[in-house]
N, C-alpha and C positions, 0 to 999 in steps of 0.2 A: 845397869838397870836403874830405872828411876820410877818413883811414884809421886804424883800422877805421871802416867806414861805419855800422854799427849799434851794436854793444856796445863800450863803452870800459871797460877794466879798469885797476885801479890799478898793476898790474905791467907795463904795456905803454906805450910812448910813443904819443902821438897826433900823427899827421902831418897837417898842414893844407896845402891848396893853394889858390892863387888864380891867376887868369889873365885876360888881356885881349887884345884885338886890338891889335897894336903896329905893323902895317903893312898896306898894301893899301887898295883902295877899298871904299866902303860902310861903314856903321857909324861909329863914332867912334874911330879908332885913337889910341892914346896910348903913348908910350915910358916905361913904368914903369922906375924906377931901382932897382937892387939896393941901393945905399947909401940907408939910411933905411927900406926896406921892412921891416915887422915885424908880428908877431902880439903882441897884448897879451892876457894871460889872468890869471884869478884864480879862487879858489873863491868861489862866491856867498855874499854876506854879509860878506866881508872887504873891507877898504878899499884894500889895496895891489894894484896891477896889476903883474905881471911882464912883461918884454918879451923876445922872442926874435927874432933876425934872420931874414928870409926871403932865400933865395938862388934864383937862376935854376935851375929844374928842367929846362927844355927848351922847345923850340918845336915847333909843329905847324902848318904852313901859315902863316897870318897871325897866329897866336896865340902868346903867350909865357906860360909858367907858372912860378910861384914856389912855393917849398916852405919850411915852417917846422916844427920838431919840438918839441912840448911834452914834456918828459922824463917817463919813467915815475916813479911815486911822487908825482905832483903832488897827488893827492887820495885820499880814502878812499871805499870803497863807500857809496853813498847821497848823497854830496856832489855838488853841481852845479858843473861847470866852465863858466865863461863866457869868451868870447873875441871879439875883433874884429881887423880887419886895418887897417894903415896902408900906403897906396900912394902914394909920391911919383912925380912925372912930370917929365920935362925939358920937356914941351910942354903940360902941363895943370896944373890946381891939385892940391895935396895932397888926397888923397881917402881917406875911411874907409869900410870895408865892414862892415856889421852886419846883424843879423836884422831883417826887416820883419814876419815872423810865424814860427811854428815851422818852416816848410819853405821859406822863400824869403829873399832878401837885399835890401838897399837900399844905396845909396851916399849919402854926405853929405860936406860940407866941414867939419862940426863934430865935433870929437872928443867933445864932451859928449853929442851925440846918439848916437854909436856906443857910448859907455860906458853910456848909459841903455838901449840896446837890443842887447845882445850876443847872439851865438849861444850856445846853452846845450845842454849834454849831461850826463846823469846818469851818474856812475861806477858801474859794476855790480860786484857781488861776483865774485871769480874763479870760473870754472867748476870743478865737481868733476871729478876725473879720470874718464876714460871707463871705465877698468878698474881700480878701486882694488885695491891688493894686500891679500890676506887677512893677518891677524895671523901673525906668524912662529910656526910650530908648535914650534920648538925652545925657545921661552920659556914654554911652558905645560905643565901636567901632563896626561899622556894615560893613561887607563885602558883596558886591553884585557881584555875578558871573553871567554874561550874557552868557549862553550856546550858543546862536545863533552866538556869535562872534568867536567861535572856530569851526564852521562848515566849511568844505572845499568846 
């Protein structure tokens, strides 16, 4: 999950969330550790991946959620930001979460697979102001024509 969900702008941070069942019956609960949980990100086409830690964001029922923040200014409009998650567990193998297609995810034990199939989001140009200010009238020359002065 990410915030903002739709448009990502260069002047705003990108908040990423991951979560899993950590207790209870049913499913495959796993105790994800905060130490070592991370998001790896880069601008598409660059070779270096940056890393940010993920911290526990909260719990809901049997689920625990983690949060990581990619800072504002990471990319420019038109660039593609790529990212994947690393999730270490106390009771399961180290797991990577990556894209399986544009709208879904997959898990793997291989970091190489995650790097080859990251989530991708295109950075958008900042929106125009809703009500742009008109130019300041004090900085321009204004001519006033009084038509009543030309009347015979």
